[in-house]
C-alpha positions, 0 to 999 in steps of 0.5 A: 569547117565544112559540113560533114554531111556534104564533104567527101574526102578524095585524098590519100590520107587516113582518118584519125579517131579523135574525141574531145575531153575538156577541149583537148583532142584525144586518140587511142595509141600504143607504146611498144617497149621490149615487145610489150604493148601498152595502150591508152588514150593520148592527148594530141598537143600539136604545139608541144616541143617533143614528139611523145611525152608520157604522163606519170600515171601511164608510166607508173601504171605500166612500169615503163620507166623501171622497164627502160632503166632495167633494159639498159636503154640510155635515158637523158634526164631533163626537165619540163617547165610550165605554168605550174613549175618544173618536173623531171622528164627522162628522154629515151627510145622505145621500140615503137609508137602506134596510132591511126594505123601508123607505126613510128619505129624507135621514137624518142619519148619523154617520161614525165615524172610529176612530183606530187 
């Protein structure tokens, strides 16, 4: 780690706005599906195997899984496995994913369906 008051970055990169919550890095981001933008705070889980996986409350609060299914987009039904067991996970492409001023067109996104 470098002291922030003496460090001067000179590269071509960009700043990613982060905050920590329970030790996890969080950044604001936006999912774009069929022209509608759905913004929220996203955990950056670097060792996770998928590019983006949306959590059940975000999916339900924005009606994303229903929108994917009604749009005719192809969804691949899979499972996520972890210490707490398994949960359903549908994989599909959204229009875009945006964070830190970067737009990723047509990424494959996981739609986790936590069974409570």
